[in-house]
Each structure stands twice: as structure tokens, then as C-alpha cells.
C-alpha positions in Angstrom: -24.2 -22.0 -7.8 -24.4 -25.1 -10.1 -23.2 -24.7 -13.7 -23.5 -27.3 -16.4 -20.3 -29.3 -16.8 -18.7 -28.0 -20.1 -17.0 -31.4 -20.7 -20.1 -33.4 -21.4 -23.4 -34.6 -20.0 -21.8 -37.7 -18.5 -20.3 -35.5 -15.8 -22.1 -33.8 -12.9 -22.6 -30.0 -12.8 -19.8 -27.9 -11.3 -20.5 -26.3 -7.9 -19.0 -22.8 -7.6 -19.3 -20.1 -4.9 -22.6 -18.1 -5.2 -20.9 -14.8 -6.1 -18.8 -16.3 -9.0 -19.0 -14.1 -12.1 -19.7 -16.3 -15.1 -18.3 -15.3 -18.5 -19.9 -16.6 -21.6 -20.2 -15.2 -25.1 -23.5 -14.5 -26.7 -24.6 -17.5 -28.7 -24.6 -16.7 -32.4 -27.6 -17.8 -34.5 -27.4 -21.1 -36.3 -28.2 -21.4 -40.0 -31.7 -22.6 -40.8 -30.7 -24.9 -43.6 -27.0 -25.6 -43.5 -27.0 -27.9 -46.6 -28.4 -25.1 -48.8 -26.1 -22.6 -47.3 -23.1 -24.7 -48.1 -24.1 -25.2 -51.8 -25.0 -21.5 -52.1 -21.6 -20.5 -50.8 -20.1 -22.7 -53.6 -22.2 -21.0 -56.2 -22.0 -17.5 -54.8 -18.6 -17.3 -53.1 -16.7 -14.3 -51.6 -14.4 -12.6 -54.1 -14.1 -15.7 -56.3 -15.7 -17.5 -59.1 -17.8 -20.5 -58.2 -16.3 -23.8 -57.1 -17.9 -25.4 -60.1 -16.5 -22.9 -62.6 -13.0 -23.2 -61.2 -13.1 -27.0 -61.2 -14.4 -27.1 -64.8 -11.7 -24.8 -65.9 -9.0 -27.0 -64.4 -10.5 -30.0 -66.2 -10.7 -28.1 -69.5 -7.0 -27.5 -69.2 -6.2 -31.1 -68.2 -8.8 -33.9 -68.7 -7.0 -35.9 -66.0 -6.8 -33.0 -63.5 -6.1 -33.9 -60.0 -7.7 -32.2 -56.9 -6.4 -31.9 -53.4 -8.7 -31.1 -50.5 -7.1 -30.1 -47.2 -9.1 -31.0 -44.0 -8.4 -30.4 -40.4 -7.4 -33.2 -37.9 -9.6 -34.1 -35.0 -8.3 -31.3 -32.7 -10.9 -29.1 -34.5 -14.6 -29.8 -34.5 -15.0 -29.1 -38.2 -18.2 -30.6 -39.6 -17.0 -33.2 -42.0 -20.0 -35.6 -41.6 -23.8 -35.5 -41.2 -26.3 -33.0 -42.5 -24.0 -30.0 -41.7 -20.9 -31.7 -43.3 -18.9 -29.6 -45.8 -16.7 -32.4 -47.2 -19.3 -34.5 -49.1 -20.8 -31.5 -50.9 -17.3 -30.6 -52.1 -16.7 -34.1 -53.5 -20.1 -34.2 -55.1 -19.5 -30.9 -56.8 -16.2 -32.3 -58.2 -17.8 -35.5 -59.3 -20.6 -33.7 -61.0 -18.2 -31.9 -63.3 -16.2 -34.9 -64.2 -13.5 -35.5 -61.6 -12.7 -39.2 -60.9 -12.2 -40.4 -57.4 -8.8 -41.8 -58.2 -7.7 -38.2 -59.1 -8.8 -36.7 -55.8 -6.9 -36.8 -52.5 -8.0 -35.6 -49.1 -5.1 -34.4 -47.0 -5.4 -34.3 -43.3 -3.6 -31.1 -42.2 -1.7 -32.6 -39.2 0.9 -29.8 -39.1 3.2 -31.0 -36.3 0.5 -33.1 -34.7 0.5 -36.9 -34.8 -1.1 -38.8 -37.6 -4.7 -39.8 -37.1 -5.6 -43.5 -36.9 -8.0 -45.1 -39.4 -10.6 -45.4 -36.6 -10.3 -41.7 -35.8 -10.7 -40.8 -39.4 -13.8 -43.0 -39.7 -15.2 -41.3 -36.6 -14.6 -37.8 -38.1 -15.4 -38.2 -41.8 -18.8 -38.9 -43.4 -19.1 -42.6 -44.3 -20.2 -41.7 -47.8 -16.8 -39.9 -48.2 -15.0 -43.0 -46.8 -16.8 -45.2 -49.4 -16.3 -42.8 -52.3 -12.9 -44.2 -53.4 -11.2 -41.0 -52.6 -7.9 -41.4 -50.7 -7.6 -39.9 -47.3 -3.9 -39.3 -46.3 -2.3 -37.9 -43.2 0.3 -35.2 -44.0 3.7 -36.0 -42.4 5.8 -32.9 -42.1 8.8 -35.0 -41.0 8.9 -37.2 -44.1 11.0 -35.3 -46.6 9.9 -37.6 -49.4 6.4 -36.1 -49.0 7.6 -32.6 -49.3 8.5 -30.2 -52.2 10.7 -27.1 -51.6 9.2 -24.1 -53.3 11.3 -21.2 -52.2 11.7 -18.8 -49.2 9.3 -16.4 -47.6 10.2 -12.8 -46.9 10.9 -13.7 -43.3 13.1 -16.6 -44.2 10.8 -19.6 -44.0 12.0 -22.4 -46.2 8.7 -23.3 -47.8 8.4 -27.1 -48.0 4.9 -28.3 -48.7 3.1 -31.6 -49.2 3.9 -32.9 -52.7 0.4 -34.2 -53.4 -1.0 -30.7 -52.8 1.6 -29.0 -54.9 1.1 -31.4 -57.8 -2.7 -31.0 -57.7 -4.4 -28.9 -60.4 -7.2 -27.9 -58.1 -6.4 -26.9 -54.6 -9.1 -26.6 -52.0 -8.7 -25.7 -48.3 -11.3 -26.2 -45.5 -11.5 -25.5 -41.8 -13.0 -23.8 -38.8 -12.6 -20.2 -37.9 -12.4 -19.5 -34.2 -10.1 -17.3 -32.0 -6.5 -18.4 -32.0 -4.0 -17.4 -29.3 -1.0 -17.0 -31.7 -2.4 -16.4 -35.2 -5.4 -14.3 -34.2 -7.9 -16.7 -35.7 -7.8 -20.3 -37.0 -8.9 -21.3 -40.5 -8.1 -19.8 -43.8 -4.4 -19.8 -44.5 -3.6 -22.1 -41.5 -4.8 -25.1 -43.5 -1.6 -24.7 -45.5 0.7 -23.1 -43.0 1.2 -25.0 -40.7 -1.3 -27.6 -41.8 0.7 -29.2 -44.7 4.2 -27.7 -44.5 7.4 -29.5 -43.4 8.4 -29.5 -39.8 11.5 -27.4 -40.6 9.2 -24.8 -42.2 7.7 -24.0 -38.8 10.9 -22.7 -37.4 10.2 -19.1 -38.4 6.4 -19.2 -38.3 6.5 -20.5 -34.7 9.9 -19.1 -33.8 10.6 -17.1 -30.6 10.4 -13.6 -32.1 7.0 -14.1 -33.8 5.6 -15.8 -30.7 6.8 -13.0 -28.5 5.3 -10.2 -30.6 2.5 -8.4 -28.7 0.4 -8.5 -31.9 0.5 -12.3 -32.0 -2.6 -12.7 -29.9 -6.3 -13.8 -29.8 -8.5 -12.3 -32.5 -5.9 -9.9 -33.8 -4.8 -10.0 -37.4 -3.5 -6.4 -37.8 0.3 -6.5 -37.7 0.2 -10.0 -36.4 3.4 -11.6 -37.7 2.2 -15.2 -37.2 -0.9 -14.4 -39.3 1.1 -12.5 -41.9 3.7 -15.3 -42.3 1.0 -18.0 -42.6 -0.9 -15.9 -45.2 2.3 -15.2 -47.2 3.2 -18.9 -47.3 -0.4 -20.1 -48.2 -0.6 -17.4 -50.9 2.7 -18.5 -52.3 1.7 -22.1 -52.4 -1.8 -21.3 -53.7 -5.4 -22.1 -52.7 -8.0 -22.1 -55.5 -11.0 -22.2 -53.2 -11.6 -21.9 -49.5 -14.5 -23.4 -47.5 -14.6 -22.2 -43.9 -17.3 -22.4 -41.3 -18.1 -20.8 -37.9 -19.8 -22.8 -35.1 -21.9 -22.2 -32.0 -21.4 -23.8 -28.5 -23.0 -27.0 -29.7 -20.9 -27.2 -32.8 -23.7 -26.3 -35.1 -22.9 -24.2 -38.2 -23.5 -20.4 -37.8 -21.9 -19.4 -41.1 -20.3 -20.7 -44.3 -17.6 -18.6 -45.9 -16.3 -19.9 -49.2 -14.3 -18.3 -51.9 -11.0 -16.4 -51.9 -8.4 -17.5 -49.4 -8.0 -14.2 -47.7 -11.3 -12.4 -48.3 -13.5 -15.3 -47.3 -11.4 -15.9 -44.2 -11.6 -12.2 -43.2 -15.4 -12.4 -43.5 -15.5 -15.3 -41.1 -13.2 -13.5 -38.6 -15.5 -10.5 -38.7 -18.4 -12.8 -37.9 -16.8 -14.4 -34.8 -15.5 -11.0 -33.6 -19.1 -9.9 -33.0 -19.4 -12.3 -30.1 -16.0 -13.5 -28.8 -14.8 -10.5 -26.8 -16.6 -10.4 -23.5 -16.1 -7.8 -20.8 -15.9 -8.6 -17.1 -16.3 -6.1 -14.2 -12.9 -6.8 -12.7 -9.9 -9.1 -12.7 -10.2 -12.2 -10.5 -8.2 -13.8 -7.7 -9.4 -17.2 -9.0 -10.2 -18.1 -12.5 -11.9 -21.5 -13.3 -11.8 -22.6 -16.9 -11.7 -25.7 -19.1 -10.0 -27.2 -22.1 -13.0 -27.5 -24.3 -13.2 -29.7 -27.3 -9.7 -28.8 -28.4 -8.3 -29.7 -25.0 -7.8 -33.3 -25.9 -4.2 -33.2 -24.6 -2.2 -31.0 -22.3 -0.5 -29.4 -25.3 -3.9 -28.0 -26.5 -4.9 -26.9 -23.0 -2.4 -24.0 -23.3 -5.2 -22.3 -25.3 -7.6 -22.0 -22.4 -4.9 -20.9 -20.0 -3.7 -18.1 -22.2 -7.3 -17.1 -23.0 -8.0 -16.4 -19.3 -5.1 -13.8 -18.9 -7.5 -10.9 -19.6 -9.3 -11.6 -16.3 -6.5 -13.2 -14.1 -4.9 -11.1 -11.5 -1.1 -11.0 -11.0 -0.3 -13.9 -8.6 -3.9 -15.1 -8.8 -5.0 -18.7 -9.0 -6.0 -20.7 -12.1 -8.1 -23.9 -12.0 -8.2 -25.8 -15.3 -10.3 -28.9 -15.9 -10.0 -30.9 -19.1 -10.9 -34.2 -20.7 -7.7 -35.3 -22.3 -8.7 -38.2 -24.6 -6.0 -38.1 -27.2 -5.4 -41.7 -28.3 -1.7 -40.9 -29.1 -0.6 -39.1 -25.9 -2.7 -37.2 -23.4 0.3 -34.8 -22.7 1.8 -34.1 -26.1 4.8 -35.0 -28.3 8.3 -35.6 -27.0 9.5 -32.1 -27.9 6.6 -30.6 -26.0 7.2 -32.7 -22.9 10.9 -31.9 -23.0 10.5 -28.1 -23.3 7.7 -28.1 -20.8 9.9 -29.8 -18.2 12.5 -27.1 -19.0 9.9 -24.4 -18.3 9.1 -26.1 -15.0 12.8 -26.2 -13.9 13.8 -22.7 -15.1 10.6 -20.7 -14.7 9.1 -18.4 -17.3 11.8 -15.8 -17.5 14.7 -18.4 -17.5 12.9 -20.5 -20.1 12.4 -17.5 -22.4 16.1 -16.6 -22.0 17.1 -20.1 -22.9 15.1 -20.5 -26.0 16.0 -16.9 -27.1 19.7 -17.7 -26.9 21.7 -18.0 -30.0 23.0 -21.3 -28.6 19.6 -22.8 -28.4 18.6 -25.3 -31.0 14.9 -24.8 -32.1 12.6 -27.6 -31.1 9.3 -28.1 -32.8 6.4 -27.6 -30.3 8.5 -25.2 -28.1 6.1 -22.5 -29.3 3.3 -24.0 -27.2 5.5 -24.0 -24.1 6.3 -20.4 -24.9 2.6 -19.7 -24.5 2.5 -21.5 -21.1 5.4 -19.1 -20.2 3.0 -16.2 -20.6 0.8 -17.8 -18.0 3.6 -18.4 -15.5 4.9 -14.9 -16.0 1.6 -13.8 -14.5 1.2 -16.5 -11.7 3.5 -18.8 -9.9 3.5 -22.4 -11.2 2.0 -23.7 -7.9 -0.9 -21.3 -8.5 -2.2 -23.4 -11.4 -4.3 -26.4 -10.5 -4.9 -28.8 -13.4 -7.0 -31.9 -13.6 -7.9 -34.4 -16.2 -9.1 -38.0 -15.4 -6.9 -39.5 -18.1 -3.7 -37.5 -17.8 -0.8 -40.0 -17.6 0.6 -39.8 -14.0 4.1 -40.6 -15.1 4.5 -37.2 -16.7 3.4 -35.1 -13.8 7.0 -34.7 -12.5 7.7 -32.7 -15.7 4.5 -30.7 -15.8 4.2 -27.3 -14.2 1.4 -26.6 -11.8 -0.3 -28.8 -9.2 -2.1 -32.0 -10.1 -5.6 -31.3 -8.8 -6.4 -35.0 -8.6 -5.1 -34.7 -5.0 -8.6 -33.3 -4.1 -10.1 -36.7 -4.9 -10.1 -39.8 -2.6 -7.7 -42.6 -3.5 -10.7 -44.5 -4.8 -11.9 -41.7 -7.0 -8.4 -41.1 -8.3 -8.3 -44.7 -9.6 -11.8 -44.7 -10.9 -13.1 -41.2 -11.5 -16.9 -41.0 -11.4 -19.3 -38.4 -12.9 -18.7 -36.2 -9.9 -14.9 -36.1 -10.4 -14.8 -32.5 -11.8 -17.2 -31.3 -9.2 -15.1 -32.6 -6.4 -11.9 -31.3 -8.0 -13.2 -27.7 -8.4 -14.7 -27.5 -4.9 -11.5 -29.0 -3.5 -9.3 -26.6 -5.4 -11.2 -23.6 -4.1 -10.9 -24.9 -0.5 -7.2 -25.4 -1.1 -6.8 -21.8 -2.3 -8.7 -20.6 0.8 -6.2 -22.5 2.9 -3.2 -21.1 1.0 -4.3 -17.5 1.0 -5.9 -17.5 4.5 -8.9 -15.9 2.8 -12.5 -17.0 2.4 -13.8 -17.6 -1.0 -16.6 -15.1 -0.4 -13.9 -12.4 0.0 -12.2 -13.2 -3.3 -13.2 -12.3 -6.8 -13.9 -15.5 -8.7 -14.5 -15.9 -12.5 -15.8 -18.9 -14.3 -15.1 -19.0 -18.1 -17.9 -21.1 -19.4 -16.6 -21.0 -23.0 -13.0 -22.0 -22.0 -10.6 -21.4 -24.9 -13.2 -20.0 -27.2 -13.9 -16.7 -25.6 -11.7 -13.6 -25.0 -12.6 -12.1 -21.6 -11.1 -8.7 -20.6 -11.5 -6.1 -17.9 -10.5 -2.4 -17.6 -8.1 -3.3 -14.8 -6.7 -6.5 -16.3 -3.1 -6.6 -17.6 -4.3 -7.7 -21.1 -7.2 -6.7 -23.2 
């Protein structure tokens, strides 16, 4: 069967065995008039006074009131431009009640990600916002001069937060709500924690115990310590108004959830829960998936790998395709590369013993490698075949799995064409046939068309 390439129209369709079971979530309905829905959510928010009323009160208390607006970085397809953009309406609301551009700052919630370039910001943010005179600043969690220490959480997090946000009279958080493989769901409180906290403040939030907790999983908030820690920190720091959206497959807005930090976020999570969990008839010998929009580097591709565990048999095979286009590094940061190489050398169990040792010094980004360890506890490293046209070859010696570019000719390896993913997937399945001495027609094969954005499960899978 031919299936539309999930990584863009410039690539040819994928060719899969005819009996492949395709998993896809039911497409949610988009909003008829997104612009009106956004403004309506400001005026009639969830468990909150209107954005206008809150903003006016801050100005009444301080005529020179400052406002800080947290936005996501470009690893999330949040609509910050165009007719469905949420950022310009926020600014226009603030301007309409008397805020001056010089007293407003837009903070990019980089968390531990790299800073965005000016060109990347221009590509992500509405040009009317760019020309408004409002400063747009990358948060830097490693720069202590940008941070303010506010106290400790109940779990011991030393809460250091971006100074500009702390000093703002009006605090607004924005984001996208989708399934998240650690925190249960993105959006809401995550704009603050980890979005604008210090790197050292991630040590508990993304520490080994919280990452290893069974409740820290996709689409689960109940008893999820990662969610609870993030919410505690964000509540402690304060958010006056939340603006979150949900999106469909084409990144069109399906819902706008504004208002109270927790209640508006919970409403958005309830919305996505209606469509994200998808049953499959049985676990598969081979799972084919993709990195999606978020899979702009190897680090982010851990999400699609973990998402497939609900339909991946023990010792099965996993084929991942991705379009890693990150301008900074298509693999990830130095700490990620270092700990990933350690995982490759030690294996999943050895790696978890190492980072769980009292002698181990916590490294930022080890949490993402801990998620990869979940995958390689299920399958051998050489049972994962990974391909991206742009992945830097020099790092393959430190990456677990098999570089699936081997299924391309030398010419195609150097100059991948629109059929590169088609050839890789077909070649990977032929390779698995050779390794297992079984024909593809005799194996259960699943294709996850939504990649990291769906949560497939089966009655006989190891995870639900």
C-alpha cells in the first residue's frame, strides 16, 4: 500500500506491505472562525476574569506596569502568526488598555533547548508583532544573571526563574496542548517549568526518580510527578492568564483555552483525550513511525519512539524516519550526545544503573536518554533502524540503532531525492526479513501515521 509521506509533500509516498495496519487518530474538527474564538476566549475565559480586566487592574495599580508573555520555541507548532495566530491578539488587547510596547517583553521558553536565531524568530512570529516595538528575548537557563531564586518546591527544586518574568506585573503564558511522554500533556504549566526556569532547576523535575515513575507517561496527569512538580513550580511563580490551543494534523486550531493556569489547561487536555488514544488489534513485529514536526533533531525523536511502545512487541523492530532540520544541531546538545553514547555502550539496564547511582553527577538532557532507555529495554539496539537525510554522519558512532541510510545507494546517500524515505522504509523491511528469516507477509506490521502525536495501545501490548 502507498501512504502519504508524513514529512511533507516534497517527498514521495511510503510503500508498505499490503497487510500493514495503519494507526491514525480521528481528526478533530477545526474552528470555523479562529480569530473570533481567540478574542472570545479572552473575554469569556475558563475560571478567570477576562484578559482585559486583569490587564486594566495591573495598570490601575501601576501606570507603568510591565507585561511578560511566554511563547514556545520552534520545536512546537504553536500558531504565532497568520489568521490563526494567538500572539498578535494578546498584544492588541494590551495596547488597547494602555500598555506601551517598551513595557512588554515576549520571552521564548527555550527551557534547556538552544536559543533561536533572529531568522528563526522571524519565521515563527507574525511580522506585525516583530514591527510592534515589543522586545522578543530568548530565555537562557544557564545565565545566572537572568535568573531570580524564589524558594524551593516541596520536592526540593530550587526555583530559579527568568528575572524579566518575575519582575513583570502582568504574567501571560501561551502554548500548545498535545500528548507528552513525560508530563502527560504539553502546554499550561510547562511554559514556566521547564520553559523559563534555570538549568539547575530541572534536576528534580527531570531527575531519574520522576522520569522512572510509571505515572509519568503520555496523556496521564493523575499522580504524574512530572506534571505535579511542573504545576507546583508554575503556580508558585504565578501566571495571571493562560492562552493554550489544540491543533489538528494540518496544524489548524481546533480549540482555544484561555484563563486560569490549571483549569484552562485541564480543559484542553480533556479535548485532546477524546481523539489521541487509538486501539490496535495486536502488537506488531515491525512498527514504522516518524518524528513529526517536533522531530527536528534526534533528541526530539525520542517522543515518537516512546509513543510506539503500546504496539511494539518485545524484541520487535522499530523503523523511524525523520526530517531533522534543526539549524543548531540535528542530533542534540553536548550532554544529550554524551549520555546517548553512554546508553549505547552500557545498554538500557546498565545506563539506568549508572544514572541512578549516588556517584552519578546529574547532566541536563539525560532525561531524554532515559526515555530512549525505555525503548531499548523493549528491543535490542540493532532492532531500531533510524533515518534522516540531514543527520550528521559524524555522530552515528555514538547513536544507538542502525543508520538506515545503508538502504540507499551511495549516490542517494549523498544527494537524497524525494524517494529517499520510500527506499529506506522498503529497504528496512527487506532487511528485517533477512534478519528474522521470515517474510513480511507473515509478520504483524503497524504504521503509525501520526508519529509522536498519537497513543496506540493493544490488549496484548506491554503498555496501555
